[in-house]
BAFI-3210 file (N, C-alpha, C; in Angstrom, 3 decimals, decimal comma, padded with zeros to 6 digits):
// residues 152
n [1|2|3|4|5|6|7|8|9|10|11|12|13|14|15|16|17|18|19|20|21|22|23|24|25|26|27|28|29|30|31|32|33|34|35|36|37|38|39|40|41|42|43|44|45|46|47|48|49|50|51|52|53|54|55|56|57|58|59|60|61|62|63|64|65|66|67|68|69|70|71|72|73|74|75|76|77|78|79|80|81|82|83|84|85|86|87|88|89|90|91|92|93|94|95|96|97|98|99|100|101|102|103|104|105|106|107|108|109|110|111|112|113|114|115|116|117|118|119|120|121|122|123|124|125|126|127|128|129|130|131|132|133|134|135|136|137|138|139|140|141|142|143|144|145|146|147|148|149|150|151|152]
n.u [034,743|033,642|033,191|031,187|029,014|028,523|027,792|025,438|023,902|023,442|022,092|019,813|018,691|018,503|016,527|014,312|014,145|014,291|012,011|010,045|010,566|009,009|006,431|003,760|003,166|000,633|-000,131|-001,612|-000,657|001,450|000,698|002,611|003,446|006,078|008,575|009,240|012,355|013,980|012,919|013,229|015,868|016,659|015,586|017,281|019,675|019,219|018,727|021,247|022,890|021,815|022,499|025,324|025,814|024,756|026,573|028,900|028,400|028,175|030,468|033,703|036,512|039,559|043,110|044,452|047,049|049,250|050,109|051,602|048,937|046,933|044,728|045,629|044,414|044,897|043,489|041,378|040,024|037,712|035,393|035,462|035,120|032,527|031,040|031,439|030,057|027,505|026,951|027,079|024,867|022,687|022,552|022,325|019,480|018,360|018,719|017,144|016,601|014,608|014,421|014,106|015,231|014,696|016,905|018,477|018,871|017,995|019,385|021,924|021,837|022,539|023,434|020,944|021,892|024,056|023,064|021,931|019,113|018,457|017,453|017,733|018,457|020,893|022,287|022,564|024,103|026,563|027,207|027,555|029,765|031,681|031,714|032,683|035,137|036,426|036,178|036,901|038,456|037,923|035,237|035,547|037,149|035,241|033,388|034,477|034,656|032,004|031,347|032,931|031,814|029,129|028,106|028,753]
n.v [025,229|023,877|025,668|027,228|025,456|025,139|027,762|028,022|025,950|027,199|029,313|028,281|027,046|029,350|030,774|028,856|027,116|028,083|029,733|027,937|026,830|025,708|025,599|023,164|020,654|018,799|015,771|013,128|009,800|008,516|006,061|003,997|001,643|-000,377|-000,641|-003,519|-004,407|-006,252|-006,989|-004,502|-004,515|-006,589|-005,797|-003,636|-004,862|-006,479|-004,613|-003,189|-005,400|-005,882|-003,600|-003,593|-005,806|-004,767|-002,767|-004,055|-005,780|-003,902|-002,624|-003,646|-004,459|-002,651|-002,000|001,045|002,502|005,096|007,529|010,400|012,793|011,060|008,347|004,905|001,731|-001,424|-003,816|-005,990|-004,045|-004,056|-005,162|-003,834|-001,081|-001,228|-001,985|000,397|002,316|001,376|001,814|004,421|005,138|003,915|005,429|008,052|008,011|005,823|003,972|004,720|005,650|007,508|009,274|012,595|015,520|018,665|020,480|018,306|015,119|011,693|008,405|009,018|011,478|013,662|017,087|018,660|020,128|018,882|016,783|017,720|017,579|015,075|012,345|009,887|006,212|005,603|007,797|009,019|007,052|007,475|010,011|010,174|008,515|010,080|012,303|011,384|010,267|012,591|014,247|012,798|010,556|007,879|005,697|004,633|006,670|008,714|007,612|007,670|010,407|010,956|009,666|011,164|013,685|013,621|013,955|013,995]
n.w [048,395|050,421|052,431|051,336|051,285|054,039|054,490|053,073|054,305|056,972|056,181|055,216|057,666|059,209|057,840|057,097|059,084|061,743|062,247|062,637|065,075|068,226|067,307|066,626|064,701|063,121|061,701|059,684|059,794|057,192|054,656|053,161|050,616|050,654|048,126|045,921|046,375|045,219|042,930|041,483|041,650|039,868|037,406|036,858|036,746|034,437|032,576|032,547|031,720|029,160|028,073|028,013|026,259|024,067|023,416|023,238|021,039|018,872|018,772|017,711|019,494|019,219|018,886|018,639|016,340|016,061|013,682|013,127|013,158|012,535|012,693|012,590|012,217|013,801|013,783|011,841|009,593|007,818|009,103|011,329|010,545|009,246|011,575|013,054|011,356|011,255|014,061|014,235|012,416|013,959|016,284|015,206|013,642|014,140|012,285|010,112|006,883|006,060|008,261|009,719|010,951|011,396|009,501|009,061|007,451|007,057|007,266|008,235|009,319|007,605|006,837|004,767|002,809|001,923|000,556|-001,725|-002,537|-003,360|-001,796|-001,883|-000,858|-001,900|-002,683|-000,063|001,234|-000,461|000,037|002,504|003,002|001,684|003,203|005,761|004,997|004,212|006,439|008,753|008,069|008,561|009,517|012,099|013,430|013,242|014,771|017,361|017,652|017,913|020,278|021,924|021,780|021,217|018,631|015,184]
ca.u [033,499|033,033|032,599|030,043|028,148|028,238|027,006|024,061|023,119|023,209|021,093|018,659|018,256|017,943|015,314|013,474|013,783|014,127|010,733|009,247|010,709|008,032|005,236|003,456|002,458|-000,137|-000,528|-001,853|000,368|001,173|000,777|003,415|003,884|007,414|008,711|009,996|013,735|014,663|012,478|013,804|017,325|016,750|015,412|018,458|020,701|018,747|018,973|022,794|023,486|021,344|023,323|026,744|025,733|024,559|027,834|030,013|027,939|028,178|031,943|034,823|037,779|040,898|044,056|044,905|048,274|049,164|051,076|051,281|047,744|045,914|044,717|045,334|043,980|045,661|042,271|040,898|039,181|036,441|034,451|035,297|034,332|031,082|030,399|031,197|029,265|026,213|026,704|026,389|023,592|021,752|022,348|021,716|018,370|017,646|019,070|016,038|016,895|013,584|014,503|014,458|015,321|015,056|017,571|019,218|017,889|018,157|020,143|023,220|021,415|023,347|022,719|020,132|022,646|024,990|022,333|021,564|017,729|018,421|017,524|017,665|019,502|022,234|022,969|022,782|025,395|027,621|027,563|027,967|031,177|032,619|031,817|033,341|036,466|036,892|036,370|037,525|039,465|037,339|034,157|036,102|037,553|033,988|032,706|035,288|034,474|030,690|031,550|033,479|031,115|027,707|027,896|030,068]
ca.v [024,890|023,442|026,950|027,539|024,432|025,531|028,968|027,560|025,220|027,959|030,294|027,398|026,809|030,576|031,234|028,057|026,061|028,738|030,296|026,831|026,417|025,956|025,247|021,890|020,223|017,409|015,152|011,624|008,841|007,990|004,570|003,766|000,455|-000,392|-001,153|-004,652|-004,110|-007,483|-006,716|-003,299|-004,797|-007,448|-005,082|-002,756|-005,932|-006,894|-003,312|-003,190|-006,615|-005,784|-002,411|-004,104|-006,722|-003,835|-002,037|-005,212|-006,259|-002,743|-002,077|-004,572|-003,801|-002,424|-001,158|002,226|002,851|006,464|008,099|011,839|012,910|010,307|007,037|003,749|000,736|-002,584|-004,915|-006,222|-003,079|-004,113|-005,489|-002,721|000,114|-001,477|-001,752|001,894|003,035|000,943|002,284|005,821|005,250|003,587|006,597|009,426|008,020|004,464|003,296|004,886|006,351|008,373|010,191|013,843|016,452|020,018|020,407|017,067|014,070|010,338|007,364|009,512|012,872|014,679|018,280|018,607|020,820|017,974|015,815|018,424|017,312|013,780|011,786|008,445|005,527|005,528|009,131|009,083|006,414|007,970|011,354|009,967|007,938|011,284|013,169|010,718|010,273|013,973|014,896|012,061|009,536|006,533|005,632|004,471|007,823|009,357|006,901|008,149|011,892|010,987|009,270|012,197|014,977|013,363|014,158|013,729]
ca.w [048,405|051,888|053,136|050,711|051,805|055,503|054,496|052,586|055,421|057,888|055,779|055,091|058,986|059,731|056,994|057,063|060,301|063,198|062,459|063,068|066,530|069,177|066,478|066,456|063,194|063,039|060,297|059,576|059,417|055,733|054,470|052,012|050,338|050,257|046,779|045,981|046,074|044,520|041,457|041,038|041,442|038,759|036,334|036,770|036,248|033,119|031,698|032,414|030,921|027,683|027,326|027,783|025,195|022,776|023,283|022,848|019,543|017,990|018,474|017,758|019,977|018,370|019,345|017,652|016,204|015,790|012,786|013,129|013,791|011,881|013,167|011,661|013,211|013,610|013,570|010,476|009,516|007,092|009,998|012,413|009,970|009,144|012,943|013,561|010,565|011,726|015,264|014,140|011,983|014,782|017,128|014,641|013,322|014,538|011,077|009,175|005,806|006,185|009,321|009,512|012,103|010,806|008,170|009,119|006,749|006,487|008,071|008,981|009,654|007,026|006,423|003,644|001,502|001,292|-000,326|-003,041|-002,948|-003,620|-000,369|-002,016|000,033|-002,485|-002,254|001,407|001,531|-001,042|000,665|004,087|002,683|001,269|004,404|006,792|004,671|004,077|007,879|009,690|007,525|008,833|010,311|013,469|013,841|013,387|016,108|018,540|017,835|018,263|021,655|022,939|021,767|020,872|017,156|014,333]
c.u [032,909|032,511|031,294|028,891|027,659|027,471|025,513|023,219|022,714|022,005|019,782|017,977|017,660|016,780|014,209|013,053|013,641|012,742|009,720|009,465|009,456|006,679|004,978|002,657|001,754|-000,304|-000,814|-000,790|000,270|001,397|001,390|003,749|005,194|007,601|009,485|011,289|014,306|014,203|013,078|015,324|017,576|016,416|016,540|019,467|020,326|019,206|020,700|023,498|023,100|022,237|024,700|026,818|025,548|025,905|028,872|029,541|028,232|029,639|032,794|035,854|038,870|041,964|044,715|046,541|048,365|050,359|050,676|049,951|046,737|045,915|044,662|045,297|044,457|044,433|041,985|039,751|037,895|035,258|034,289|034,904|032,916|030,352|030,326|030,177|027,732|025,780|026,234|025,190|022,345|021,486|021,662|020,042|017,651|018,049|017,969|016,484|015,811|013,757|014,629|014,261|015,724|015,852|018,654|018,266|018,574|018,853|021,295|023,159|022,479|022,634|022,211|021,015|023,532|024,431|021,934|020,161|017,694|018,622|017,486|018,681|020,992|022,931|023,399|023,980|026,716|028,233|028,043|029,367|031,976|032,825|032,763|034,909|037,084|037,242|037,042|038,321|038,940|036,151|034,538|036,442|036,372|033,310|033,173|035,022|032,958|030,740|031,874|032,566|029,501|027,240|029,167|029,956]
c.v [024,285|024,569|027,288|026,701|024,783|026,847|028,839|026,849|026,232|028,905|029,525|027,302|028,259|030,877|030,289|027,243|026,950|029,284|029,262|026,374|026,803|025,674|023,722|021,666|018,850|017,011|013,674|010,950|008,437|006,541|004,553|002,228|000,453|-001,123|-002,626|-004,621|-005,005|-007,491|-005,674|-003,563|-005,676|-006,756|-004,098|-003,706|-006,203|-005,537|-003,230|-004,201|-006,279|-004,490|-002,803|-005,056|-006,073|-003,319|-002,943|-005,673|-005,183|-002,231|-003,343|-003,769|-003,718|-001,757|-000,003|002,332|004,240|006,992|009,418|012,082|012,205|008,966|005,970|002,685|-000,692|-003,805|-005,121|-005,198|-003,065|-004,180|-004,201|-001,454|-000,139|-001,418|-000,386|002,593|002,531|001,467|003,785|005,948|004,978|004,615|007,911|009,159|006,661|003,555|003,585|005,922|007,640|009,318|011,595|014,708|017,817|019,715|019,029|015,951|012,738|009,531|007,957|010,903|013,766|015,970|018,244|019,074|020,006|016,963|016,378|017,877|016,051|012,944|010,326|007,706|005,479|006,748|009,437|008,411|006,812|009,228|010,977|009,361|009,053|012,012|012,642|010,725|011,581|014,571|014,247|010,928|008,134|006,615|005,266|005,762|008,819|008,834|007,674|009,566|011,804|010,778|010,435|013,535|014,906|013,770|014,002|014,610]
c.w [049,612|052,541|052,644|051,029|053,166|055,368|054,053|053,787|056,505|057,641|055,583|056,680|059,419|059,043|057,155|058,304|061,591|063,308|062,905|064,496|067,326|068,381|066,622|065,101|063,618|061,620|060,510|059,172|057,898|055,719|053,075|051,921|049,968|048,900|047,007|045,454|045,193|043,243|040,919|040,633|040,049|037,698|035,872|036,158|034,926|032,338|031,393|031,553|029,479|027,042|027,210|026,447|023,984|022,412|022,642|021,331|018,564|017,883|018,671|018,386|019,143|019,190|018,394|017,557|015,635|014,807|012,644|013,827|013,186|012,563|012,310|012,718|012,789|013,556|011,982|010,110|008,708|008,068|010,878|011,735|009,703|010,495|013,363|012,667|011,070|013,310|015,073|013,509|013,014|015,835|016,445|014,100|013,457|013,197|010,000|008,055|005,632|007,288|009,045|010,748|011,646|009,593|007,879|008,439|006,900|007,835|008,863|009,549|009,113|006,860|005,021|002,506|001,112|000,300|-001,650|-003,365|-003,117|-002,338|-000,506|-001,130|-000,489|-002,499|-001,054|001,843|000,923|-000,353|002,028|003,971|002,503|002,385|005,419|006,199|004,608|005,580|008,828|009,424|007,666|009,601|011,859|014,023|014,083|014,705|017,338|018,821|018,347|019,764|022,372|022,823|021,361|019,505|016,356|012,976]
res [m|e|n|k|m|k|i|a|a|a|a|f|i|a|v|c|l|i|p|l|i|g|m|t|m|e|r|e|p|l|e|i|e|a|p|n|v|s|e|i|a|q|v|a|q|d|e|a|e|a|y|i|e|e|q|e|a|a|q|e|y|y|e|p|v|y|y|s|n|i|y|w|y|t|s|d|d|a|d|a|e|a|a|a|k|e|w|i|a|r|r|e|s|g|g|d|y|n|a|a|n|g|r|y|i|g|r|y|q|l|d|s|s|y|l|n|g|d|y|s|e|e|n|q|e|a|t|a|e|a|y|i|a|d|r|y|g|s|w|q|a|a|q|e|h|w|r|e|y|g|w|y]
***
């Protein structure tokens, strides 16, 4: 990789810079106002802190225990499952039961064929529960898949 960088730099010099040798260029000085670095740093820090707080609020920490290829969780799973479910809903649709993206519908962005034309909140919840149980076994496992691949 290092040799490729050297070759690219040499080619750039040969093609772009050597023809400019001996030429003079005149230009007016630029007037640039320097950004307020402390304000930028404060905004970045505030954004980072808000992101961390959001992540901590959305996910209860747990230690997985592995039995064959199925995850079983040692935390009190009622709260952890609800947090994982909400986390997925927020990322998929902002929590909106009326969200639509092509053939993906509702709070959990389920394929419309799974909903069989019934887009009610009750059917979305029941269908999502069945889908998650069948495909992942738990909302927490679905969340882990989402984190790794960006979808569930």
